[in-house]
N, C-alpha and C positions, 0 to 999 in steps of 0.2 A: 280342387273345387270342383263341383258338378254343374254341369248345363243340361238346359232344356231346347229343344229343337222350338224355334220360332220361327224359320220360314226359307226362302228359295229365293235367291236372285234369278228373274228370268229373262231377262232383255236388258240391252241399252234402252235410252227414252231420252233423245234430244242430241246433242253434240257437246254438251256441255259436261260430262262425266255422270250425269244422273243415270240413275239405273231403276227399273220395274222389279217391283219385290213381291210375292206371294206371302203374306203372313196368315201362317197355320193357326189361327186361333179363332175361339166364337166372337172376340169383342176384339179386333183390329185397334179401334179407337184408343183402347188403352196403352197404346204404345207410339202415340205419335209424337209424345216428349221425349224419347230416348235420345241421348247422348251418345250412346255407343253400344256397340253388338260386338261376336265375336264371330269371325268366320274360322270355318273348317278346313285347314290346310293340309291335306295329308291325315296325319295323327295330332296336329298341334291348332289350340283355338289362338288367332290373332285378332288382337284387339283392334277394330274401325273405330275413329271419332265419326260423328254424324254431323254435320252443318245441318240439313233439314229433313224433315219426315211430311209428305203430303199424301192423303189419303186419294185415290181414286177409283171408288165404289168398289162392292165388294169387300174382298181381302188384298185388292192390291192396294200398293203404294209407290211412290216416288220416292227415292231415296239418294241424297247428297252426301258421300263422304268427304270428310276433309281431306284436302290434298291429294284428291285422285282426279286425275284428269281422263278425257276421253279414251283413249289408250288403253290405260291401265284399267277405268273401267269396265272396258269390253273383257279385260282377263277375267273379271270377277263374276262374269255370267256362269250360272248353273252351281255358284257357290255355296255351302247351307250357311243358314245364320242361326247363331245361339245367344243365348243369354245364361246368366248363373241362376241357378235356382231359385236362389235370395231374391233376385229380381220379379217372381212371379207375383202378380196381383193376388192379395188373399181372397181366397172364395169362403162364402159360409153356405148356410143352409144345407142343402143337399147335393150341391156341387162341391167337386174334389177334384184335385190332381190325382193320377193313379201312385205318384212316388209317396204321396201323404197317407193313404189308407195302406200302407203295404205293412203286415203286422196285425190288422184289425181283426178282431174278431167278425166271423160273418155268420150273421143270424138271418134264417129263411122262415118266410111268414107262414110255412105249412111243417119241416121238418126241425126247425129249432136252431140249436147251434150245430153249424156243420163246419168247421175249421176254421184256420187263420189266411186270410190273404196273404198270397207268397209272392206275387207277381201280377203284371198285365202283359199278354203276347198281342203287337199290334201286327195284326193281319188282316191286309186289304181293308174294305172299310168296316170291318168290323172287330174291332179289338176284344178281347177276353179274358176275363179275370180269370188266375188259376188261385184254387182253395187248396191247403191240406190237410185233409180228414183222416187223423190218425195215420198218415204215412199212405192214404190213396189220394190222387189227384180229381178233384172236381173242376170242370170247365164251365164257364157261366159268361154267358154273351154280356158283355159291358155297355149295355144300353140305358140309357136315362129312367123309362118306364119301370126296370129292376128295381133300383136301388130306391128303397123307400124313405131311409133315415141315414145321416152320417150323424154319430155322436163321436166327436173328437174328445171330449173329455173322458168318455168313458172307452175310449177305440174300440169302437161297435160300428160295423156294418149291415146295416137291416136291409135283405134283399127279401122279393119276391118271385124266385125263379120259376119259369116255365113248367108247368104239371108234369109231373114224372121226368124231370132233367134230373135232377139229383139223386133219383132212383136207379139210374142208368149205370151210375158209377158207384153206388154202395150194393149194387146186389153181387151175391159171390160168386 
């Protein structure tokens, strides 16, 4: 099973085993009805049932895991939370998940067909899309302004790369 990163347990909340979590998502409200999450312990995803989730402003929430008391809750601080990819809310229009467009044809507004989306590199605050152009790698910033259209049916990702960017990779 494949998982996606949902967030991080940041600190205890109160004395009843509740925990403050940071939800790494644009829409934390979509995750207020979760019944379980997976915590990454070493290299294993361990399921934890959830009694309650309450949003606390921004991307913070207070979570109470079933059968986890105060002391055990403290041991979960700094653990990463995951969900199966099948639990991702569907996106429409020009919004997409990175894993969803891998293998899509990438068509630039100026240069036309530039290749196939191979992967995304998630570095600092600037994710980067890797495009394979006949064996040459083209790196394009993965920011909303660049993505013009996602055609899921035809498996096409239309982009408007910054002027001159693609040329840097294609020059001999």
